[in-house]
MIDOSE-1310 file (N, C-alpha, C; in nm, 2 decimals, decimal comma, always signed):
residues 251
nsvr	+0,09/-0,11/+0,01/-0,01/-0,03/-0,01/+0,08/+0,14/-0,02; +0,05/+0,24/-0,02/+0,12/+0,37/-0,05/+0,10/+0,47/+0,05; +0,15/+0,55/+0,02/+0,07/+0,68/+0,11/-0,05/+0,74/+0,03; -0,06/+0,73/-0,13/-0,20/+0,79/-0,15/-0,29/+0,72/-0,10
dgva	-0,32/+0,60/-0,06/-0,44/+0,45/-0,05/-0,41/+0,48/+0,16; -0,40/+0,62/+0,16/-0,44/+0,64/+0,31/-0,31/+0,56/+0,40; -0,20/+0,55/+0,38/-0,16/+0,44/+0,51/-0,01/+0,55/+0,53; -0,04/+0,54/+0,64/+0,14/+0,58/+0,67/+0,23/+0,58/+0,57
pdpp	+0,32/+0,66/+0,63/+0,44/+0,65/+0,47/+0,57/+0,59/+0,59; +0,57/+0,59/+0,69/+0,69/+0,56/+0,80/+0,66/+0,50/+0,91; +0,57/+0,35/+0,86/+0,57/+0,25/+0,96/+0,69/+0,24/+1,09; +0,80/+0,20/+1,09/+0,92/+0,20/+1,17/+0,86/+0,31/+1,28
srfg	+0,84/+0,45/+1,22/+0,81/+0,53/+1,33/+0,63/+0,51/+1,41; +0,56/+0,46/+1,40/+0,46/+0,44/+1,45/+0,43/+0,33/+1,50; +0,55/+0,23/+1,48/+0,52/+0,07/+1,57/+0,64/+0,04/+1,65; +0,73/+0,11/+1,61/+0,92/+0,10/+1,67/+0,97/+0,04/+1,51
adkv	+1,13/+0,08/+1,52/+1,19/+0,05/+1,45/+1,21/-0,06/+1,44; +1,21/-0,14/+1,55/+1,27/-0,30/+1,59/+1,16/-0,40/+1,57; +1,02/-0,35/+1,49/+0,93/-0,46/+1,52/+0,88/-0,43/+1,37; +0,94/-0,30/+1,27/+0,93/-0,33/+1,15/+1,03/-0,35/+1,04
rgtv	+1,00/-0,41/+0,95/+1,15/-0,45/+0,83/+1,08/-0,41/+0,71; +1,08/-0,36/+0,59/+1,09/-0,34/+0,49/+1,17/-0,34/+0,35; +1,15/-0,42/+0,23/+1,22/-0,39/+0,14/+1,16/-0,45/+0,00; +1,23/-0,42/-0,12/+1,15/-0,38/-0,25/+1,12/-0,57/-0,32
cdvg	+1,05/-0,61/-0,33/+1,03/-0,73/-0,40/+0,95/-0,71/-0,53; +0,96/-0,75/-0,66/+0,90/-0,75/-0,75/+0,81/-0,90/-0,76; +0,71/-0,94/-0,74/+0,63/-1,01/-0,71/+0,60/-1,12/-0,84; +0,68/-1,09/-0,95/+0,67/-1,13/-1,05/+0,78/-1,20/-1,10
kged	+0,86/-1,19/-1,01/+1,02/-1,28/-1,01/+1,05/-1,35/-0,91; +1,05/-1,48/-0,93/+1,15/-1,58/-0,80/+1,21/-1,51/-0,80; +1,34/-1,49/-0,81/+1,48/-1,45/-0,75/+1,41/-1,34/-0,68; +1,36/-1,23/-0,68/+1,31/-1,15/-0,60/+1,26/-1,22/-0,41
fdkl	+1,15/-1,30/-0,51/+1,10/-1,39/-0,35/+1,21/-1,45/-0,32; +1,31/-1,50/-0,37/+1,41/-1,58/-0,31/+1,51/-1,44/-0,18; +1,51/-1,36/-0,24/+1,57/-1,21/-0,18/+1,50/-1,22/-0,04; +1,39/-1,21/-0,10/+1,30/-1,16/+0,02/+1,27/-1,24/+0,14
veft	+1,30/-1,40/+0,13/+1,28/-1,47/+0,22/+1,42/-1,45/+0,31; +1,51/-1,50/+0,25/+1,65/-1,46/+0,34/+1,63/-1,32/+0,37; +1,63/-1,20/+0,32/+1,58/-1,07/+0,40/+1,50/-1,12/+0,52; +1,38/-1,15/+0,52/+1,30/-1,17/+0,63/+1,32/-1,25/+0,74
ksel	+1,41/-1,37/+0,71/+1,45/-1,48/+0,79/+1,59/-1,39/+0,89; +1,64/-1,34/+0,82/+1,78/-1,26/+0,91/+1,75/-1,14/+0,95; +1,62/-1,11/+0,93/+1,58/-0,98/+1,03/+1,49/-1,04/+1,12; +1,43/-1,11/+1,09/+1,31/-1,16/+1,18/+1,28/-1,32/+1,26
gdid	+1,37/-1,37/+1,18/+1,37/-1,51/+1,24/+1,29/-1,62/+1,14; +1,21/-1,68/+1,21/+1,10/-1,77/+1,12/+1,01/-1,67/+1,06; +0,92/-1,74/+0,99/+0,85/-1,67/+0,96/+0,71/-1,71/+0,99; +0,63/-1,65/+1,04/+0,49/-1,73/+1,08/+0,36/-1,71/+1,04
mwin	+0,35/-1,59/+0,92/+0,28/-1,58/+0,85/+0,34/-1,51/+0,73; +0,25/-1,54/+0,60/+0,27/-1,51/+0,50/+0,14/-1,45/+0,42; +0,13/-1,27/+0,41/+0,00/-1,30/+0,36/+0,03/-1,22/+0,18; -0,01/-1,26/+0,09/-0,01/-1,23/-0,07/-0,08/-1,16/-0,10
nagg	-0,06/-1,04/-0,03/-0,18/-0,87/-0,05/-0,15/-0,86/-0,22; -0,02/-0,86/-0,28/+0,02/-0,76/-0,40/-0,11/-0,77/-0,47; -0,19/-0,69/-0,57/-0,23/-0,67/-0,67/-0,26/-0,56/-0,75; -0,30/-0,56/-0,82/-0,35/-0,44/-0,89/-0,39/-0,49/-1,07
nlyr	-0,43/-0,39/-1,13/-0,41/-0,37/-1,26/-0,42/-0,28/-1,32; -0,29/-0,22/-1,29/-0,19/-0,09/-1,36/-0,31/+0,03/-1,40; -0,35/+0,06/-1,28/-0,49/+0,15/-1,31/-0,59/+0,17/-1,47; -0,58/+0,01/-1,53/-0,63/+0,06/-1,62/-0,73/-0,03/-1,66
ygpl	-0,87/+0,07/-1,66/-1,02/-0,01/-1,70/-1,05/-0,03/-1,85; -1,11/-0,11/-1,86/-1,20/-0,10/-2,04/-1,23/-0,27/-2,07; -1,28/-0,30/-2,11/-1,26/-0,49/-2,21/-1,19/-0,53/-2,26; -1,17/-0,63/-2,27/-1,03/-0,67/-2,27/-0,97/-0,69/-2,42
feme	-1,04/-0,70/-2,46/-1,04/-0,68/-2,67/-0,97/-0,55/-2,70; -0,94/-0,48/-2,56/-0,90/-0,30/-2,61/-0,82/-0,26/-2,54; -0,78/-0,43/-2,43/-0,63/-0,40/-2,32/-0,50/-0,45/-2,40; -0,37/-0,34/-2,36/-0,21/-0,37/-2,42/-0,24/-0,50/-2,38
drii	-0,15/-0,59/-2,45/-0,09/-0,69/-2,40/+0,00/-0,70/-2,29; +0,07/-0,52/-2,27/+0,18/-0,60/-2,16/+0,08/-0,54/-2,07; -0,04/-0,52/-1,99/-0,06/-0,48/-1,94/-0,16/-0,60/-1,86; -0,25/-0,67/-1,96/-0,20/-0,81/-1,93/-0,16/-0,87/-1,90
qatv	-0,04/-0,90/-1,89/+0,10/-0,97/-1,86/+0,08/-0,89/-1,73; +0,11/-0,73/-1,69/+0,19/-0,75/-1,62/+0,06/-0,82/-1,51; -0,09/-0,79/-1,56/-0,19/-0,79/-1,39/-0,17/-0,90/-1,37; -0,13/-1,01/-1,44/-0,16/-1,16/-1,45/+0,00/-1,20/-1,37
dvnl	+0,10/-1,13/-1,38/+0,26/-1,11/-1,31/+0,23/-1,11/-1,18; +0,13/-0,99/-1,14/+0,14/-0,96/-0,97/+0,07/-1,09/-0,97; -0,10/-1,08/-1,00/-0,21/-1,12/-0,93/-0,18/-1,24/-0,90; -0,17/-1,35/-0,98/-0,18/-1,47/-0,99/-0,02/-1,56/-0,99
vgtl	+0,06/-1,53/-1,09/+0,21/-1,55/-1,04/+0,27/-1,49/-0,89; +0,22/-1,41/-0,90/+0,33/-1,31/-0,76/+0,27/-1,45/-0,68; +0,16/-1,45/-0,68/+0,04/-1,53/-0,56/+0,15/-1,71/-0,60; +0,15/-1,74/-0,66/+0,19/-1,89/-0,68/+0,32/-1,90/-0,61
lgck	+0,38/-1,81/-0,70/+0,58/-1,77/-0,64/+0,57/-1,76/-0,47; +0,49/-1,69/-0,44/+0,49/-1,63/-0,32/+0,45/-1,77/-0,18; +0,36/-1,84/-0,25/+0,33/-1,96/-0,18/+0,44/-2,04/-0,15; +0,48/-2,11/-0,34/+0,59/-2,22/-0,30/+0,67/-2,16/-0,20
rain	+0,74/-2,04/-0,19/+0,84/-2,01/-0,12/+0,79/-2,04/+0,03; +0,66/-1,95/+0,06/+0,63/-1,97/+0,26/+0,62/-2,13/+0,25; +0,61/-2,24/+0,18/+0,51/-2,32/+0,18/+0,67/-2,38/+0,26; +0,78/-2,38/+0,11/+0,93/-2,43/+0,17/+0,97/-2,39/+0,26
vmkd	+0,96/-2,26/+0,31/+1,02/-2,24/+0,47/+0,92/-2,29/+0,54; +0,78/-2,31/+0,59/+0,76/-2,32/+0,72/+0,72/-2,43/+0,67; +0,72/-2,53/+0,61/+0,72/-2,66/+0,67/+0,91/-2,72/+0,70; +0,95/-2,61/+0,69/+1,07/-2,70/+0,79/+1,12/-2,62/+0,94
qprg	+0,97/-2,50/+0,98/+1,04/-2,47/+1,08/+0,90/-2,57/+1,22; +0,95/-2,54/+1,33/+0,92/-2,66/+1,45/+0,78/-2,59/+1,42; +0,74/-2,48/+1,42/+0,62/-2,44/+1,43/+0,50/-2,36/+1,31; +0,57/-2,45/+1,25/+0,55/-2,39/+1,11/+0,45/-2,27/+1,06
ghif	+0,38/-2,26/+0,99/+0,32/-2,08/+0,94/+0,18/-2,14/+0,85; +0,17/-2,01/+0,83/+0,00/-2,00/+0,81/+0,04/-1,89/+0,69; -0,05/-1,90/+0,60/-0,05/-1,87/+0,46/-0,21/-1,81/+0,38; -0,19/-1,71/+0,38/-0,33/-1,60/+0,38/-0,32/-1,54/+0,18
nmlg	-0,43/-1,60/+0,14/-0,43/-1,55/+0,00/-0,53/-1,37/-0,02; -0,50/-1,29/-0,07/-0,62/-1,19/-0,07/-0,72/-1,26/-0,18; -0,85/-1,22/-0,13/-0,96/-1,22/-0,26/-0,98/-1,09/-0,33; -1,05/-1,07/-0,42/-1,13/-0,97/-0,46/-1,20/-0,95/-0,53
qgqd	-1,25/-0,86/-0,61/-1,36/-0,83/-0,71/-1,34/-0,97/-0,81; -1,42/-1,06/-0,86/-1,45/-1,14/-0,91/-1,43/-1,29/-0,86; -1,42/-1,30/-0,72/-1,38/-1,42/-0,64/-1,52/-1,51/-0,65; -1,63/-1,43/-0,64/-1,77/-1,47/-0,67/-1,79/-1,56/-0,78
gapt	-1,73/-1,54/-0,88/-1,76/-1,62/-1,03/-1,84/-1,51/-1,10; -1,89/-1,37/-1,04/-1,98/-1,27/-1,11/-1,87/-1,17/-1,21; -1,94/-1,13/-1,29/-1,87/-1,09/-1,42/-1,76/-0,98/-1,36; -1,68/-0,93/-1,43/-1,63/-0,80/-1,38/-1,61/-0,75/-1,51
anvs	-1,68/-0,71/-1,58/-1,66/-0,60/-1,70/-1,57/-0,48/-1,65; -1,47/-0,46/-1,78/-1,39/-0,35/-1,80/-1,30/-0,41/-1,69; -1,27/-0,51/-1,57/-1,11/-0,49/-1,53/-1,16/-0,70/-1,51; -1,15/-0,73/-1,66/-1,17/-0,89/-1,65/-1,06/-0,97/-1,61
vygc	-0,94/-0,94/-1,64/-0,84/-0,99/-1,61/-0,80/-0,99/-1,45; -0,83/-0,85/-1,38/-0,81/-0,88/-1,28/-0,94/-0,99/-1,22; -1,03/-1,00/-1,25/-1,12/-1,10/-1,18/-1,11/-1,24/-1,21; -1,05/-1,26/-1,36/-0,99/-1,40/-1,34/-0,93/-1,39/-1,24
skrg	-0,82/-1,36/-1,21/-0,69/-1,35/-1,13/-0,72/-1,39/-1,02; -0,81/-1,32/-0,97/-0,89/-1,34/-0,82/-1,00/-1,48/-0,79; -1,06/-1,51/-0,89/-1,14/-1,59/-0,95/-1,09/-1,74/-0,87; -1,02/-1,76/-0,91/-0,89/-1,89/-0,89/-0,82/-1,88/-0,74
leql	-0,81/-1,79/-0,73/-0,77/-1,80/-0,54/-0,81/-1,95/-0,45; -0,96/-1,94/-0,46/-1,06/-2,06/-0,36/-0,97/-2,17/-0,49; -0,97/-2,17/-0,57/-0,95/-2,35/-0,61/-0,81/-2,34/-0,61; -0,72/-2,25/-0,61/-0,56/-2,29/-0,56/-0,56/-2,36/-0,39
nksl	-0,61/-2,24/-0,36/-0,59/-2,31/-0,18/-0,65/-2,43/-0,18; -0,75/-2,49/-0,25/-0,83/-2,59/-0,25/-0,70/-2,71/-0,27; -0,64/-2,66/-0,35/-0,52/-2,80/-0,44/-0,40/-2,83/-0,33; -0,41/-2,67/-0,31/-0,28/-2,66/-0,21/-0,29/-2,73/-0,10
rkel	-0,37/-2,71/-0,01/-0,42/-2,82/+0,13/-0,39/-2,94/+0,06; -0,47/-2,98/-0,04/-0,45/-3,15/-0,10/-0,32/-3,17/-0,12; -0,25/-3,04/-0,17/-0,12/-3,11/-0,24/-0,08/-3,15/-0,09; -0,02/-3,06/-0,02/-0,02/-3,04/+0,21/+0,00/-3,20/+0,22
kvad	-0,15/-3,24/+0,21/-0,22/-3,34/+0,26/-0,14/-3,46/+0,25; -0,09/-3,49/+0,11/-0,06/-3,58/+0,04/+0,11/-3,63/+0,09; +0,15/-3,48/+0,08/+0,33/-3,49/+0,11/+0,31/-3,52/+0,29; +0,18/-3,49/+0,34/+0,21/-3,54/+0,50/+0,28/-3,40/+0,54
isnv	+0,23/-3,32/+0,51/+0,26/-3,17/+0,58/+0,16/-3,13/+0,64; +0,18/-3,13/+0,79/+0,09/-3,08/+0,87/+0,10/-2,91/+0,95; +0,20/-2,87/+0,90/+0,22/-2,74/+0,99/+0,22/-2,60/+0,89; +0,12/-2,65/+0,78/+0,13/-2,50/+0,74/+0,01/-2,51/+0,71
gihl	-0,05/-2,42/+0,75/-0,21/-2,36/+0,69/-0,20/-2,33/+0,58; -0,31/-2,30/+0,52/-0,35/-2,26/+0,38/-0,47/-2,16/+0,38; -0,49/-2,02/+0,37/-0,60/-1,92/+0,43/-0,61/-1,84/+0,33; -0,74/-1,82/+0,34/-0,79/-1,63/+0,30/-0,83/-1,58/+0,37
mspg	-0,81/-1,43/+0,30/-0,83/-1,30/+0,33/-0,93/-1,23/+0,21; -1,07/-1,17/+0,27/-1,18/-1,07/+0,18/-1,15/-0,94/+0,26; -1,14/-0,85/+0,18/-1,10/-0,70/+0,17/-1,23/-0,69/+0,18; -1,32/-0,68/+0,16/-1,43/-0,68/+0,08/-1,42/-0,50/-0,02
ivkt	-1,44/-0,36/+0,01/-1,44/-0,30/-0,12/-1,39/-0,19/-0,02; -1,29/-0,18/-0,10/-1,14/-0,12/-0,01/-1,13/+0,06/-0,08; -1,15/+0,17/-0,02/-1,12/+0,31/-0,07/-0,97/+0,33/-0,06; -0,90/+0,27/-0,22/-0,78/+0,34/-0,29/-0,79/+0,37/-0,41
dllm	-0,65/+0,44/-0,45/-0,68/+0,51/-0,53/-0,72/+0,47/-0,71; -0,68/+0,32/-0,67/-0,69/+0,19/-0,79/-0,87/+0,17/-0,81; -0,91/+0,19/-0,70/-1,07/+0,19/-0,71/-1,13/+0,28/-0,75; -1,12/+0,38/-0,73/-1,16/+0,53/-0,78/-1,07/+0,56/-0,89
adkt	-0,96/+0,49/-0,93/-0,94/+0,51/-1,06/-1,04/+0,50/-1,21; -1,14/+0,39/-1,15/-1,27/+0,38/-1,25/-1,36/+0,48/-1,27; -1,32/+0,54/-1,40/-1,38/+0,65/-1,48/-1,54/+0,62/-1,43; -1,56/+0,50/-1,45/-1,72/+0,47/-1,48/-1,82/+0,50/-1,36
ikvd	-1,74/+0,49/-1,23/-1,78/+0,53/-1,09/-1,87/+0,65/-1,08; -1,85/+0,78/-1,18/-1,91/+0,93/-1,15/-2,01/+0,85/-1,22; -2,02/+0,78/-1,32/-2,15/+0,81/-1,42/-2,27/+0,69/-1,33; -2,21/+0,59/-1,31/-2,29/+0,50/-1,25/-2,37/+0,44/-1,14
kvkk	-2,43/+0,55/-1,10/-2,55/+0,55/-1,00/-2,59/+0,48/-0,91; -2,53/+0,29/-0,92/-2,53/+0,17/-0,84/-2,40/+0,13/-0,80; -2,32/+0,24/-0,86/-2,14/+0,15/-0,81/-2,13/+0,31/-0,75; -2,21/+0,39/-0,75/-2,17/+0,51/-0,64/-2,25/+0,48/-0,54
fiin	-2,37/+0,43/-0,49/-2,43/+0,35/-0,35/-2,35/+0,26/-0,35; -2,30/+0,18/-0,42/-2,24/+0,07/-0,33/-2,11/+0,10/-0,28; -1,99/+0,22/-0,37/-1,91/+0,22/-0,31/-1,93/+0,31/-0,14; -2,01/+0,42/-0,18/-2,05/+0,46/-0,06/-2,08/+0,45/+0,06
clae	-2,17/+0,34/-0,01/-2,21/+0,23/+0,16/-2,13/+0,13/+0,20; -2,04/+0,08/+0,11/-1,98/-0,03/+0,21/-1,76/+0,04/+0,18; -1,76/+0,10/+0,11/-1,59/+0,11/+0,07/-1,55/+0,22/+0,23; -1,45/+0,13/+0,28/-1,38/+0,16/+0,39/-1,25/+0,17/+0,37
papd	-1,15/+0,26/+0,47/-1,08/+0,32/+0,45/-0,91/+0,22/+0,45; -0,82/+0,18/+0,32/-0,73/+0,10/+0,35/-0,68/+0,04/+0,56; -0,64/+0,15/+0,56/-0,61/+0,10/+0,70/-0,71/+0,07/+0,81; -0,83/+0,09/+0,82/-0,95/+0,03/+0,89/-0,93/-0,09/+0,86
vaee	-0,96/-0,13/+0,72/-0,97/-0,29/+0,67/-0,81/-0,37/+0,69; -0,74/-0,33/+0,68/-0,62/-0,37/+0,73/-0,57/-0,43/+0,87; -0,65/-0,30/+0,98/-0,62/-0,33/+1,11/-0,73/-0,47/+1,14; -0,85/-0,46/+1,10/-0,89/-0,56/+1,15/-0,92/-0,72/+1,07
lvrg	-0,82/-0,68/+0,96/-0,82/-0,85/+0,86/-0,69/-0,91/+1,00; -0,59/-0,80/+1,02/-0,50/-0,89/+1,09/-0,50/-0,89/+1,22; -0,59/-0,85/+1,31/-0,64/-0,92/+1,37/-0,73/-1,02/+1,38; -0,80/-1,02/+1,26/-0,84/-1,18/+1,20/-0,76/-1,31/+1,21
arvv	-0,64/-1,22/+1,14/-0,59/-1,32/+1,14/-0,46/-1,40/+1,23; -0,42/-1,33/+1,35/-0,40/-1,36/+1,43/-0,46/-1,44/+1,54; -0,60/-1,48/+1,46/-0,66/-1,62/+1,57/-0,67/-1,74/+1,51; -0,63/-1,71/+1,38/-0,65/-1,87/+1,27/-0,54/-1,96/+1,30
plkf	-0,41/-1,95/+1,43/-0,30/-2,04/+1,44/-0,37/-2,07/+1,55; -0,47/-2,01/+1,62/-0,51/-2,12/+1,77/-0,61/-2,21/+1,71; -0,69/-2,14/+1,62/-0,81/-2,21/+1,58/-0,71/-2,30/+1,47; -0,63/-2,33/+1,44/-0,55/-2,47/+1,32/-0,50/-2,56/+1,40
eken	-0,45/-2,54/+1,53/-0,39/-2,60/+1,69/-0,48/-2,67/+1,73; -0,55/-2,61/+1,83/-0,67/-2,66/+1,90/-0,79/-2,72/+1,84; -0,87/-2,70/+1,70/-0,95/-2,74/+1,64/-0,92/-2,80/+1,52; -0,77/-2,83/+1,46/-0,73/-2,85/+1,33/-0,79/-2,73/+1,24
ldgq	-0,82/-2,65/+1,22/-0,94/-2,58/+1,11/-0,83/-2,50/+1,04; -0,81/-2,61/+0,94/-0,73/-2,54/+0,83/-0,87/-2,52/+0,71; -0,79/-2,41/+0,63/-0,86/-2,32/+0,53/-0,96/-2,20/+0,53; -0,93/-2,12/+0,67/-0,96/-2,03/+0,70/-1,05/-1,92/+0,62
kvpf	-1,11/-1,89/+0,67/-1,15/-1,72/+0,51/-1,16/-1,62/+0,66; -1,09/-1,50/+0,69/-1,10/-1,37/+0,70/-1,12/-1,28/+0,66; -1,28/-1,29/+0,67/-1,33/-1,15/+0,60/-1,36/-1,04/+0,68; -1,36/-0,89/+0,63/-1,38/-0,82/+0,72/-1,52/-0,72/+0,68
ltpd	-1,59/-0,80/+0,53/-1,67/-0,69/+0,50/-1,79/-0,85/+0,46; -1,87/-0,86/+0,63/-1,93/-1,00/+0,63/-2,09/-0,95/+0,55; -2,16/-1,03/+0,60/-2,29/-1,05/+0,53/-2,38/-0,94/+0,59; -2,36/-0,95/+0,77/-2,41/-0,89/+0,88/-2,38/-0,74/+0,82
kvlg	-2,25/-0,69/+0,79/-2,20/-0,56/+0,79/-2,29/-0,51/+0,66; -2,27/-0,57/+0,56/-2,32/-0,52/+0,42/-2,47/-0,47/+0,46; -2,57/-0,58/+0,52/-2,71/-0,56/+0,56/-2,73/-0,41/+0,65; -2,64/-0,42/+0,72/-2,64/-0,30/+0,84/-2,64/-0,16/+0,73
kfaa	-2,51/-0,20/+0,65/-2,45/-0,07/+0,59/-2,59/+0,00/+0,53; -2,65/-0,16/+0,44/-2,78/-0,10/+0,37/-2,90/-0,03/+0,42; -2,89/-0,13/+0,52/-3,03/-0,07/+0,58/-3,02/+0,11/+0,68; -2,90/+0,12/+0,76/-2,84/+0,27/+0,74/-2,84/+0,37/+0,65
rvft	-2,83/+0,33/+0,49/-2,85/+0,44/+0,44/-2,97/+0,43/+0,37; -3,02/+0,36/+0,35/-3,18/+0,40/+0,31/-3,23/+0,42/+0,38; -3,25/+0,39/+0,53/-3,33/+0,46/+0,64/-3,28/+0,60/+0,68; -3,21/+0,59/+0,69/-3,14/+0,72/+0,76/-3,01/+0,82/+0,65
gknr	-2,97/+0,76/+0,52/-2,91/+0,85/+0,46/-2,73/+0,84/+0,47; -2,73/+0,74/+0,59/-2,61/+0,75/+0,65/-2,50/+0,71/+0,51; -2,41/+0,82/+0,50/-2,30/+0,78/+0,42/-2,31/+0,83/+0,25; -2,41/+0,88/+0,26/-2,48/+0,95/+0,11/-2,32/+1,05/+0,06
grwv	-2,32/+1,03/-0,06/-2,19/+1,09/-0,07/-2,08/+1,10/-0,02; -2,01/+0,98/+0,06/-1,90/+0,98/+0,14/-1,78/+0,98/+0,02; -1,76/+0,91/-0,03/-1,66/+0,93/-0,10/-1,73/+0,98/-0,26; -1,81/+0,97/-0,31/-1,87/+1,00/-0,45/-1,99/+1,11/-0,39
eeet	-1,97/+1,21/-0,51/-2,17/+1,27/-0,50/-2,18/+1,20/-0,57; -2,33/+1,18/-0,48/-2,45/+1,14/-0,54/-2,56/+1,24/-0,56; -2,61/+1,28/-0,68/-2,72/+1,36/-0,71/-2,88/+1,26/-0,66; -2,93/+1,17/-0,56/-3,03/+1,19/-0,52/-2,99/+1,12/-0,36
ylpf	-3,14/+1,12/-0,29/-3,09/+1,07/-0,12/-3,15/+0,90/-0,11; -3,23/+0,86/-0,19/-3,26/+0,72/-0,21/-3,25/+0,64/-0,33; -3,18/+0,57/-0,38/-3,06/+0,54/-0,50/-3,20/+0,46/-0,58; -3,28/+0,39/-0,49/-3,42/+0,32/-0,55/-3,50/+0,34/-0,67
tdf	-3,46/+0,48/-0,64/-3,60/+0,58/-0,69/-3,54/+0,60/-0,83; -3,42/+0,60/-0,86/-3,39/+0,58/-1,04/-3,34/+0,49/-1,07; -3,35/+0,35/-1,03/-3,31/+0,26/-1,12/-3,45/+0,22/-1,21
């Protein structure tokens, strides 16, 4: 995440330089992941949790048939190839650690198989993650590796520059309504997801519960936010200017 996405530019100053480390990694390159693993082990020791969070579409929106090849390739490299390479490195490190570890793959738009017009490459890359996790758990079971957990994170709708770069938001009343109702700032989403992820190892050890999903935007939250908007107008125009008070009257 970057400063423009609402994240503080200097995490060490917020959390203590002894607790935060950072380095550069091109997630589309295996050699960069190897360097990341070496860096992390030398700086922090064991790797207890690994979150494949990198994702995007290079801020390009439009139909696939108009998309430049380099944008398609770059999106797949980050969203899918990066996740595959990251999982490979994380598993190889964690399986040899006494207490193992846990891997989280980040879901996103398209995860449920619904159409993702104008972000079809991004959508299909996210759709495959649940299948990937099932496959990895099967592979670990066959290999008799029981100390590595494979899980999912679901951030819901996060208010970032990437989201707001979609120019159709300004003219699509449904998108305006949904984003104003449901989108939350990245730091708020990250904080809750991390809180949820920290509980996962306990359930894994005590209940042998693998394949957990850590969600931010639960069904109860969605219903509550929609109800608050419809009945009280809460969050109307929060992120995007809207023309009407109750959106359903215009559809």
